[in-house]
Each structure stands twice: as C-alpha cells, then as structure tokens.
Backbone bond lengths (Angstrom), bond angles and torsions (degrees), N, CA, C in turn:
res aa  C-N    CA-C-N  psi(-1)  N-CA   C-N-CA  omega(-1)  CA-C   N-CA-C  phi
1 X - - - 1.476 - - 1.570 103.96 -
2 X 1.332 112.00 138.57 1.519 118.01 -177.33 1.540 110.49 -81.71
3 X 1.348 113.39 125.36 1.446 120.70 -177.02 1.521 108.47 -97.62
4 X 1.407 117.42 108.38 1.486 120.15 179.58 1.551 106.84 -104.82
5 X 1.306 112.66 118.30 1.428 117.76 177.13 1.528 116.20 -117.19
6 X 1.308 119.16 -173.61 1.452 121.39 -177.74 1.580 111.71 -67.59
7 X 1.316 114.29 -28.39 1.494 118.94 175.71 1.519 110.68 -64.85
8 X 1.327 117.60 -39.20 1.495 121.63 179.32 1.562 110.41 -68.79
9 X 1.350 114.29 -37.90 1.534 117.78 175.00 1.548 111.81 -59.01
10 X 1.391 111.26 -51.14 1.432 116.17 177.86 1.574 115.16 -54.95
11 X 1.339 112.71 -41.71 1.410 123.79 -176.95 1.567 107.06 -63.46
12 X 1.295 117.52 -46.68 1.518 120.60 -179.21 1.459 109.70 -71.70
13 X 1.353 121.70 -35.03 1.443 121.74 179.17 1.547 109.55 -67.62
14 X 1.359 116.68 -38.06 1.519 117.36 179.90 1.474 111.13 -66.42
15 X 1.354 117.36 -43.01 1.503 121.50 179.24 1.508 107.55 -59.82
16 X 1.339 119.65 -50.86 1.470 123.06 -179.91 1.507 110.94 -56.65
17 X 1.333 117.49 -41.83 1.481 121.30 -178.45 1.560 109.31 -66.37
18 X 1.343 115.18 -41.38 1.535 117.69 177.56 1.455 113.65 -65.79
19 X 1.305 117.40 -37.72 1.487 123.39 179.54 1.557 108.92 -67.14
20 X 1.419 112.24 -43.79 1.551 111.57 179.98 1.536 110.13 -67.48
21 X 1.366 121.80 -35.43 1.470 122.29 179.24 1.514 109.76 -66.79
22 X 1.316 116.47 -38.44 1.520 121.25 178.91 1.532 109.86 -66.48
23 X 1.371 114.88 -38.28 1.460 119.15 179.71 1.541 111.40 -68.56
24 X 1.386 119.92 -36.06 1.451 120.74 172.60 1.432 113.92 -64.25
25 X 1.390 117.60 -42.71 1.428 123.49 176.29 1.482 115.81 -57.11
26 X 1.381 113.38 -47.03 1.427 119.80 176.87 1.571 115.03 -66.11
27 X 1.246 113.93 -34.18 1.467 118.56 179.52 1.503 109.14 -66.32
28 X 1.320 117.10 -44.01 1.457 121.77 177.83 1.499 113.68 -62.30
29 X 1.366 117.33 -32.73 1.447 119.56 -173.63 1.574 109.50 -101.64
30 X 1.294 116.15 16.42 1.507 121.54 178.33 1.514 113.98 57.75
31 X 1.358 118.39 32.36 1.396 125.78 179.40 1.604 112.65 -112.90
32 X 1.311 111.91 18.13 1.462 117.32 -171.94 1.565 110.97 -65.23
33 X 1.304 117.18 -38.46 1.458 120.99 177.76 1.519 110.78 -59.10
34 X 1.301 114.71 -47.70 1.455 120.61 175.50 1.513 115.13 -54.99
35 X 1.295 111.40 -43.53 1.585 117.52 -178.99 1.437 108.55 -68.78
36 X 1.366 122.88 -35.46 1.446 123.00 179.08 1.545 108.01 -72.06
37 X 1.323 116.77 -36.04 1.465 118.05 177.22 1.522 113.08 -62.96
38 X 1.328 115.86 -40.74 1.521 120.62 176.49 1.456 111.20 -62.67
39 X 1.307 117.37 -42.25 1.537 119.52 -177.99 1.561 107.81 -67.31
40 X 1.347 118.91 -39.03 1.449 120.74 177.04 1.507 111.97 -59.89
41 X 1.391 114.27 -45.22 1.481 120.73 177.82 1.508 111.80 -56.25
42 X 1.459 115.45 -47.93 1.451 122.12 -176.82 1.559 110.05 -59.79
43 X 1.357 113.11 -42.69 1.461 116.24 -178.80 1.489 112.23 -64.35
44 X 1.312 117.46 -44.34 1.452 122.12 174.52 1.545 116.07 -61.82
45 X 1.352 112.29 -37.36 1.492 117.98 177.22 1.611 111.79 -65.21
46 X 1.352 113.24 -42.94 1.483 118.95 177.25 1.517 111.18 -65.33
47 X 1.290 114.96 -41.86 1.478 122.84 179.34 1.558 109.41 -60.20
48 X 1.316 116.94 -48.38 1.438 120.59 -174.91 1.570 112.76 -72.79
49 X 1.381 116.46 -40.78 1.358 120.51 -173.03 1.633 114.06 -87.94
50 X 1.302 111.61 -32.01 1.468 112.82 -179.48 1.519 117.04 -100.10
51 X 1.310 117.99 -35.01 1.470 124.08 -176.81 1.531 110.86 -89.93
52 X 1.329 114.32 -56.87 1.541 118.73 -177.71 1.510 111.22 -83.41
53 X 1.363 118.10 -17.44 1.452 123.09 -179.65 1.547 114.32 50.41
54 X 1.321 110.83 44.94 1.571 113.21 173.61 1.503 107.89 -83.87
55 X 1.390 110.91 111.93 1.495 116.61 -172.77 1.561 113.21 -65.42
56 X 1.397 113.93 -49.14 1.367 114.22 -174.45 1.593 115.25 -65.06
57 X 1.355 109.00 -51.00 1.521 113.05 178.82 1.528 111.36 -65.00
58 X 1.343 113.88 -36.53 1.463 117.95 178.50 1.564 112.75 -61.36
59 X 1.357 114.94 -43.23 1.453 120.44 176.17 1.522 115.10 -61.48
60 X 1.339 113.55 -41.51 1.472 120.16 175.95 1.573 111.39 -59.77
61 X 1.323 113.19 -44.81 1.458 117.57 -179.00 1.496 112.67 -73.58
62 X 1.339 117.42 -27.78 1.503 122.55 173.36 1.544 108.09 -61.36
63 X 1.383 116.10 -46.47 1.460 119.98 179.77 1.523 111.53 -62.20
64 X 1.332 115.46 -39.18 1.541 120.09 179.33 1.548 108.85 -63.29
65 X 1.324 115.05 -43.88 1.462 118.84 -179.21 1.510 111.25 -64.26
66 X 1.328 118.77 -41.08 1.486 117.47 178.03 1.452 115.10 -64.38
67 X 1.376 116.05 -39.88 1.429 118.87 178.20 1.547 111.19 -77.04
68 X 1.392 114.74 -27.65 1.491 119.66 -176.31 1.501 112.06 -69.24
69 X 1.349 117.09 -27.78 1.533 118.43 178.80 1.507 109.12 -62.15
70 X 1.279 120.43 -38.13 1.480 122.37 -177.88 1.553 105.97 -73.86
71 X 1.307 118.38 -41.17 1.465 120.96 178.64 1.574 110.49 -61.16
72 X 1.307 116.82 -34.62 1.451 120.91 -173.65 1.582 108.78 -76.13
73 X 1.351 114.08 -30.48 1.402 118.08 178.48 1.543 110.29 -69.03
74 X 1.280 113.09 -36.90 1.505 120.03 179.31 1.514 108.49 -71.17
75 X 1.345 117.05 -44.51 1.433 121.00 -175.20 1.492 112.63 -71.02
76 X 1.325 114.30 -35.30 1.565 115.93 -176.27 1.542 109.85 -113.58
77 X 1.351 121.78 34.66 1.387 121.73 179.25 1.499 113.04 -58.95
78 X 1.372 120.51 -40.32 1.399 124.73 179.35 1.573 111.43 -62.79
79 X 1.363 115.64 -43.93 1.456 119.97 176.16 1.441 112.74 -62.77
80 X 1.344 117.17 -43.78 1.427 122.81 178.24 1.499 112.09 -60.60
81 X 1.292 116.08 -44.56 1.460 122.42 177.63 1.507 111.03 -58.88
82 X 1.382 112.29 -41.95 1.473 115.68 -175.14 1.511 108.70 -74.44
83 X 1.363 119.34 -30.80 1.530 120.18 179.14 1.519 107.98 -66.23
84 X 1.322 120.08 -45.08 1.507 120.42 -178.29 1.559 108.59 -72.86
85 X 1.308 119.36 -27.37 1.445 117.93 176.28 1.507 110.72 -69.42
86 X 1.375 117.86 -46.00 1.436 121.85 178.75 1.571 111.54 -60.28
87 X 1.340 115.51 -35.82 1.412 118.29 177.36 1.464 114.14 -66.26
88 X 1.341 117.72 -40.44 1.424 124.18 177.54 1.565 114.07 -72.48
89 X 1.409 111.58 -26.63 1.493 117.68 -173.83 1.579 110.60 -82.35
90 X 1.318 114.87 -0.63 1.499 116.74 178.51 1.501 107.15 -60.40
91 X 1.411 114.28 147.88 1.400 118.28 -179.78 1.471 117.24 -57.68
92 X 1.338 118.82 -34.13 1.463 121.70 -179.01 1.558 108.07 -72.89
93 X 1.274 113.61 -38.43 1.530 115.62 176.92 1.487 111.93 -65.28
94 X 1.383 118.71 -37.10 1.442 124.12 174.13 1.483 110.39 -59.77
95 X 1.289 119.30 -42.07 1.480 123.88 174.81 1.473 114.58 -54.68
96 X 1.405 109.17 -49.90 1.589 110.47 176.04 1.520 112.96 -61.37
97 X 1.363 116.11 -39.80 1.493 116.21 -177.46 1.546 110.23 -64.52
98 X 1.300 113.67 -37.93 1.525 117.12 178.56 1.453 112.17 -64.45
99 X 1.361 118.66 -30.09 1.467 118.29 -179.29 1.451 112.79 -67.62
100 X 1.319 118.17 -24.72 1.462 125.63 -179.31 1.576 114.20 -102.01
101 X 1.347 111.55 1.09 1.477 119.73 178.47 1.518 110.24 -96.79
102 X 1.349 117.88 113.86 1.403 121.39 -173.19 1.500 110.52 -76.40
103 X 1.357 117.64 -30.28 1.484 120.60 -172.07 1.569 109.08 -99.64
104 X 1.275 118.05 21.45 1.507 116.46 -176.89 1.497 113.72 -64.47
105 X 1.364 116.01 -42.30 1.496 119.22 -175.51 1.504 106.41 -68.09
106 X 1.280 122.56 -36.11 1.416 126.20 179.77 1.519 113.88 -61.81
107 X 1.379 111.52 -32.91 1.490 117.61 -177.82 1.523 116.10 -85.03
108 X 1.338 114.60 -3.75 1.444 118.03 178.40 1.550 109.52 -68.32
109 X 1.337 115.85 142.30 1.416 121.40 -176.93 1.493 113.08 -94.82
110 X 1.320 121.94 130.17 1.377 123.47 -178.29 1.460 111.07 -99.77
111 X 1.413 121.40 176.06 1.356 127.69 -175.51 1.533 112.64 -58.74
112 X 1.271 116.50 -36.38 1.438 120.51 -179.59 1.526 115.97 -61.53
113 X 1.374 113.76 -29.06 1.418 122.35 178.35 1.551 111.19 -86.08
114 X 1.289 117.12 -26.61 1.538 123.42 -174.69 1.518 108.23 -84.43
115 X 1.246 119.07 -38.63 1.415 121.71 -173.90 1.582 116.28 -60.17
116 X 1.345 114.52 -48.19 1.478 116.75 178.02 1.513 112.65 -57.49
117 X 1.390 114.24 -33.00 1.525 115.19 179.29 1.512 110.98 -71.59
118 X 1.385 115.21 -38.24 1.442 120.20 -179.49 1.551 111.75 -67.03
119 X 1.380 114.51 -44.55 1.459 118.63 -177.58 1.472 110.18 -67.67
120 X 1.358 120.23 -41.70 1.457 120.49 -179.61 1.537 111.27 -64.76
121 X 1.351 117.34 -38.58 1.432 121.12 178.95 1.556 111.54 -63.83
122 X 1.331 117.13 -34.91 1.388 121.86 -177.57 1.580 109.05 -73.26
123 X 1.337 115.78 -40.01 1.505 119.20 176.14 1.517 112.00 -63.50
124 X 1.426 114.95 -44.95 1.439 118.31 -178.56 1.570 109.84 -70.94
125 X 1.313 118.16 -22.63 1.455 122.07 176.50 1.532 107.91 -69.14
126 X 1.351 118.19 -44.10 1.405 119.45 -176.94 1.538 112.77 -69.21
127 X 1.372 110.96 -32.78 1.463 114.15 178.75 1.571 114.48 -89.02
128 X 1.379 115.91 3.45 1.429 124.24 -177.77 1.574 109.20 52.08
129 X 1.349 114.12 50.95 1.456 120.67 175.70 1.514 105.95 -99.97
130 X 1.313 119.33 123.59 1.459 121.27 -179.28 1.515 110.77 -71.96
131 X 1.350 116.35 144.58 1.447 123.51 -175.86 1.481 110.24 -151.65
132 X 1.296 119.08 147.68 1.497 126.56 172.33 1.518 111.57 -136.66
133 X 1.242 119.66 108.11 1.468 125.68 -177.94 1.483 111.75 -115.15
134 X 1.355 118.57 125.14 1.475 120.81 179.72 1.506 108.34 -117.15
135 X 1.335 116.34 130.48 1.380 123.99 -176.28 1.571 111.88 -111.85
136 X 1.300 114.69 113.54 1.460 119.67 -179.65 1.495 113.59 -65.44
137 X 1.360 113.77 142.38 1.467 118.41 170.14 1.513 112.66 -121.34
138 X 1.320 121.40 -108.03 1.459 120.56 -179.21 1.465 108.39 -82.04
139 X 1.352 122.44 -48.03 1.420 128.05 -179.83 1.490 114.16 -62.12
140 X 1.340 118.83 123.14 1.478 119.21 176.04 1.513 117.19 -66.36
141 X 1.354 115.26 138.66 1.394 120.95 177.98 1.473 113.90 -113.00
142 X 1.342 116.17 24.91 1.482 124.51 178.72 1.490 112.55 -51.50
143 X 1.370 116.33 -43.34 1.460 122.66 -179.72 1.575 111.71 -61.00
144 X 1.374 114.84 -38.57 1.426 123.30 179.57 1.555 107.19 -70.57
145 X 1.286 116.77 -46.45 1.528 123.22 -175.73 1.585 106.19 -58.74
146 X 1.338 118.76 -36.99 1.451 120.97 -176.02 1.521 112.86 -68.49
147 X 1.317 116.03 -17.85 1.543 116.52 179.83 1.545 109.80 -84.34
148 X 1.292 118.34 -6.93 1.530 118.01 -178.31 1.512 109.97 -116.76
149 X 1.264 114.66 -163.68 1.517 126.65 -177.75 1.559 107.46 -99.60
150 X 1.350 115.05 120.22 1.370 118.75 178.04 1.518 114.00 -64.06
151 X 1.340 116.97 138.82 1.461 122.72 178.36 1.562 110.17 -123.50
152 X 1.295 117.22 -50.35 1.450 120.31 -175.60 1.435 119.42 44.39
153 X 1.345 111.65 64.27 1.539 122.70 -176.55 1.519 111.35 -124.30
154 X 1.241 114.72 161.58 1.456 120.41 174.25 1.539 109.87 -64.90
155 X 1.296 116.66 151.16 1.498 120.56 178.68 1.530 106.80 -70.18
156 X 1.402 114.72 115.74 1.433 118.60 -176.68 1.532 108.32 -137.46
157 X 1.388 112.58 134.26 1.493 116.54 -177.37 1.540 113.02 -56.21
158 X 1.394 116.27 -49.01 1.452 117.75 -173.62 1.526 110.13 -69.91
159 X 1.232 118.29 -32.34 1.569 121.30 174.70 1.570 111.02 -63.47
160 X 1.234 116.38 -40.47 1.483 121.49 176.91 1.434 111.78 -58.87
161 X 1.361 115.13 -52.21 1.303 127.80 -173.09 1.664 111.01 -66.96
162 X 1.367 112.44 -36.59 1.431 117.09 177.43 1.579 114.97 -72.24
163 X 1.367 111.57 -31.39 1.404 117.54 178.50 1.571 113.77 -65.19
164 X 1.340 112.41 -38.09 1.443 122.38 -179.17 1.533 114.64 -91.30
165 X 1.341 115.08 3.40 1.486 114.71 179.88 1.481 105.96 -67.43
166 X 1.386 112.58 143.56 1.455 123.82 -169.70 1.543 115.37 -50.17
167 X 1.352 115.81 -33.46 1.432 120.55 -178.05 1.567 112.79 -92.10
168 X 1.341 115.77 0.48 1.452 119.30 179.27 1.500 112.56 -72.10
169 X 1.253 122.90 138.20 1.493 124.62 177.78 1.589 114.37 -65.67
170 X 1.324 112.46 -16.79 1.465 116.70 -178.09 1.545 113.33 -101.94
171 X 1.322 118.57 1.01 1.427 118.22 -170.37 1.502 115.94 -71.77
172 X 1.418 117.28 -17.15 1.449 120.68 -177.29 1.522 111.98 -78.29
173 X 1.327 119.47 -25.74 1.515 122.93 -172.71 1.582 106.00 -96.80
174 X 1.305 109.22 -174.06 1.439 118.43 -177.39 1.496 111.99 -99.00
175 X 1.342 118.13 145.60 1.423 125.21 173.26 1.547 110.11 -92.43
176 X 1.280 118.20 132.75 1.486 120.56 178.18 1.528 108.30 -114.40
177 X 1.349 112.05 128.70 1.400 124.23 176.88 1.512 110.11 -108.89
178 X 1.335 122.08 126.49 1.405 127.87 179.37 1.453 113.23 -143.77
179 X 1.402 116.59 132.75 1.450 120.23 179.83 1.543 114.49 54.31
180 X 1.264 116.42 48.03 1.434 126.70 179.16 1.519 114.53 60.23
181 X 1.318 115.63 24.10 1.442 119.37 176.49 1.476 116.40 -137.30
182 X 1.331 117.45 146.98 1.503 117.98 175.70 1.543 107.72 -77.23
183 X 1.303 114.22 107.02 1.467 118.43 -174.79 1.513 112.88 -79.68
184 X 1.351 118.05 -44.02 1.453 121.39 -173.77 1.505 110.36 -154.13
185 X 1.375 118.42 166.27 1.393 125.22 174.76 1.516 109.41 -142.96
186 X 1.254 117.28 163.23 1.494 122.24 -177.83 1.563 110.97 71.14
187 X 1.262 116.38 26.83 1.516 122.18 -177.23 1.504 110.12 -77.19
188 X 1.358 115.33 151.21 1.498 122.92 179.60 1.550 105.87 -101.75
189 X 1.268 116.25 130.15 1.443 122.29 -178.03 1.535 111.57 -109.18
190 X 1.316 120.39 154.83 1.514 121.87 171.42 1.496 106.49 -68.51
191 X 1.312 116.63 138.49 1.474 122.73 179.12 1.562 109.64 -96.23
192 X 1.307 116.58 131.04 1.444 120.50 179.79 1.511 109.04 -75.20
193 X 1.356 117.66 139.85 1.465 124.78 171.47 1.403 117.12 -100.03
194 X 1.365 116.48 14.65 1.524 120.74 -177.15 1.471 109.71 -61.72
195 X 1.324 116.20 136.20 1.489 123.73 -178.74 1.531 110.15 -83.62
196 X 1.347 115.69 -2.76 1.424 120.20 -175.79 1.575 115.52 -92.40
197 X 1.400 113.80 -0.26 1.375 121.90 -179.86 1.536 110.35 -77.10
198 X 1.398 119.83 125.55 1.413 120.91 -179.09 1.550 111.81 -55.95
199 X 1.322 115.53 141.73 1.479 122.44 -173.78 1.578 108.56 -66.83
200 X 1.253 122.66 -19.51 1.462 121.96 179.64 1.534 111.54 -83.80
201 X 1.242 120.09 -2.92 1.474 122.69 177.42 1.485 107.93 -95.20
202 X 1.359 116.98 135.77 1.477 123.28 -174.77 1.480 116.31 -88.90
203 X 1.341 114.43 -159.78 1.410 125.58 -175.53 1.535 112.05 -68.07
204 X 1.352 116.09 -36.69 1.447 119.02 174.88 1.517 113.19 -60.70
205 X 1.301 115.74 -40.49 1.446 118.11 179.35 1.565 112.93 -67.11
206 X 1.320 112.00 -38.82 1.488 117.03 178.15 1.530 110.15 -65.37
207 X 1.350 117.30 -38.42 1.432 118.69 177.07 1.576 112.35 -69.01
208 X 1.358 116.76 -37.32 1.439 119.48 177.42 1.582 108.98 -62.99
209 X 1.350 117.01 -47.93 1.441 119.96 177.86 1.509 114.08 -58.80
210 X 1.400 115.58 -36.62 1.473 123.25 179.46 1.499 111.89 -61.44
211 X 1.332 115.20 -45.96 1.519 118.30 -178.95 1.436 109.99 -74.10
212 X 1.258 121.60 -29.15 1.515 123.93 177.87 1.434 110.43 -72.93
213 X 1.344 120.73 -24.05 1.470 126.03 -177.48 1.602 106.66 -85.99
214 X 1.340 116.40 -27.18 1.515 120.77 -170.69 1.579 108.24 -98.89
215 X 1.325 113.46 -10.43 1.491 116.21 179.78 1.542 111.39 -153.32
216 X 1.329 116.82 -178.32 1.474 117.84 178.23 1.554 111.01 -96.83
217 X 1.271 115.43 18.97 1.460 122.03 -177.24 1.502 110.91 -70.71
218 X 1.431 115.50 154.77 1.450 119.58 171.72 1.532 108.86 -103.10
219 X 1.322 114.19 128.46 1.435 120.56 179.80 1.506 111.75 -112.44
220 X 1.333 114.96 123.35 1.544 120.99 -178.12 1.531 105.74 -106.96
221 X 1.291 116.38 130.55 1.510 124.49 178.23 1.527 108.10 -117.85
222 X 1.310 117.94 134.87 1.426 126.46 164.55 1.550 109.09 -113.97
223 X 1.320 112.55 117.43 1.475 118.25 -171.76 1.512 109.91 -73.96
224 X 1.368 119.11 131.15 1.470 123.52 176.16 1.531 110.91 -73.44
225 X 1.309 118.69 -25.55 1.467 119.88 179.63 1.476 113.98 -83.23
226 X 1.336 119.94 -43.76 1.448 121.32 -173.02 1.534 109.94 -111.94
227 X 1.376 120.26 -18.01 1.462 119.32 -172.40 1.519 113.98 78.13
228 X 1.331 117.75 8.34 1.480 118.82 -178.09 1.478 107.42 -78.24
229 X 1.381 116.58 147.96 1.428 125.06 174.66 1.493 111.22 -103.63
230 X 1.346 114.79 133.13 1.486 119.65 -176.75 1.542 102.66 -135.46
231 X 1.440 108.83 156.34 1.483 116.32 175.49 1.485 106.02 -132.52
232 X 1.395 116.77 134.90 1.420 122.52 174.68 1.536 107.95 -109.52
233 X 1.371 113.93 129.16 1.463 122.51 -178.88 1.519 104.95 -141.03
234 X 1.371 115.47 122.39 1.515 119.90 171.59 1.453 109.61 60.43
235 X 1.380 120.05 34.03 1.423 119.77 175.41 1.512 116.25 80.07
236 X 1.351 114.47 14.01 1.448 123.02 179.22 1.517 109.99 -127.83
237 X 1.386 113.10 141.33 1.463 123.46 178.48 1.475 110.15 -94.00
238 X 1.340 117.00 142.11 1.385 124.92 162.35 1.615 107.85 -121.06
239 X 1.326 114.14 110.68 1.448 118.99 -167.77 1.534 114.42 -100.67
240 X 1.311 116.71 164.46 1.429 126.04 175.97 1.613 113.08 43.90
241 X 1.269 111.00 59.92 1.462 120.55 -178.52 1.532 112.62 -84.06
242 X 1.299 122.09 146.03 1.416 129.58 169.43 1.511 110.58 -91.12
243 X 1.301 116.79 170.87 1.488 118.95 -179.71 1.474 108.53 -58.42
244 X 1.375 117.68 -47.54 1.417 121.27 177.83 1.515 117.35 -55.55
245 X 1.352 110.13 -40.76 1.490 119.88 178.56 1.522 111.54 -61.46
246 X 1.378 112.81 -52.06 1.407 119.07 179.58 1.508 113.81 -60.30
247 X 1.302 117.66 -40.76 1.487 120.70 -179.99 1.492 107.73 -67.43
248 X 1.310 119.92 -42.25 1.459 120.39 179.76 1.493 113.09 -61.33
249 X 1.334 117.94 -41.65 1.404 120.93 177.58 1.491 113.83 -61.07
250 X 1.300 113.63 -51.28 1.484 121.58 179.90 1.549 110.96 -58.09
251 X 1.264 116.69 -44.56 1.462 121.54 -178.62 1.529 110.21 -62.48
252 X 1.336 112.79 -45.21 1.485 116.87 -176.47 1.579 110.42 -71.04
253 X 1.241 114.84 -46.71 1.501 120.06 -173.78 1.576 112.80 -73.95
254 X 1.311 117.10 -28.44 1.478 119.48 -175.25 1.554 110.55 -94.59
255 X 1.264 118.26 -8.57 1.486 120.14 -179.71 1.570 115.09 -122.77
256 X 1.373 114.90 15.24 1.496 114.26 178.72 1.493 110.15 -82.14
C-alpha cells in the first residue's frame, strides 16, 4: 500500500513550483517549445525505462539523458544564469548579503546625488533629448563599463545633459553611475527580447529592460520621441514618471 505523507506533499509541491518557475523563465526567453520538448522526452524516457522496462531502448535513452544534461547547460546557460541571479536577488537574500558587506552604508546614495539625476532627466524630457542612465547597486557593472568611455566624474546635472546632447558622440550609449560617480558613458547594454514590451517603446527601453533583467541595476530612460521618463527595475517598467515620482523611486530603491 502506498503511504502518502506530508513529506510527499511538500516534495510534489516543490517540484511543481520549480517547473512553473522554469516555465515562466523559458516563456520570457522564447524557449518554451524547447522546454516542452524536453518534458515530453523525459515522460517518454520514464515510461520506457520504468513502466515498460525496455532494456535496450531504455539504456539508449539513459545515455542520451546523461549527455543531454551537459548539452542543456550549454544551450540554456543564459537562462540558468538568470535563474540563480533571480534567486540571489530576492530581498531576503539581499539582506543577508548586506550583513556581510562592510561598505554597504558608504554606498548608499543621498539626496545630493539623486537630485542632479532627477533635474537633468526633467530638462532632457522637456527638450525631448533621449537618454539612458544605469545606476549600479549590488551587482557589479564593470563588464558594462568596459564597453564605454571612462569618465569617473562627480554626478553633475550639466555634465549629464552635455553627454546626452544630440551632437555628443556619447549620446547613443548608456551612462553608468556607480558609487556616487559617473563611471562611464557610451556603454553598450544587453537588449531584452521580451515579447511583452509595448511596441511604442524603442531600443533604449529594450536596453534598459535588458540590464534590469540581467542585474539589480536601476535603468532610467528619457524618450527622444515623447520626452517621457521611465524606470526599469527587476525586469519591470514604470512609465510616464514625474519629477516627484522619479525622485521617490530612486530614494526608495537606492537606500533600502
């Protein structure tokens, strides 16, 4: 007689939760059909080896599964990386990280650092000057900084506006702010391939969403077409922000 206890219920629930999370991850990365194909193969493999007990076919499929694990790691390396990043980016995990981070209080951003960003974004919004500003938090953006031109200057409203001026050679890329300093400009960001992005949002918005999905950074976008200000955090957009809204978001997210 099969004995079903609370441990079995928790086991089934955890597996279902893991499959659902993988399903969402694959759906966002347009790999859903591959994920479904893998599930079908696993069901056939279990049916052949465990139920029908076909030794020859079962042994062949066993070999394919053992080799397939390595192939899957190579094929889905970006999705696996994103899975572990999202796991570590959970608020409780961040709290644990901060307990062991000696310089956390020093890295908190004060109002004097936030206001030049807010004011420059408002001025560029009124002039419909396109801009993309990325603010580093816990996850390092050194690999992104290396793709642009190093600046290493204090956060200054006029400097930000001059960098994104339409005739500036650096206006097409992203500006990266780290540890209360403008580290680089003209940086190249990973572009999100999410199908949920509204069609009226351009490449800057896709780049902002991409970096927010790959790290815990905050990405601010000023639209060149509409002048609208948007913020991307953790793969989610907050659109059409006012100066007060932008200041509130930055204050909350950079000082938690």
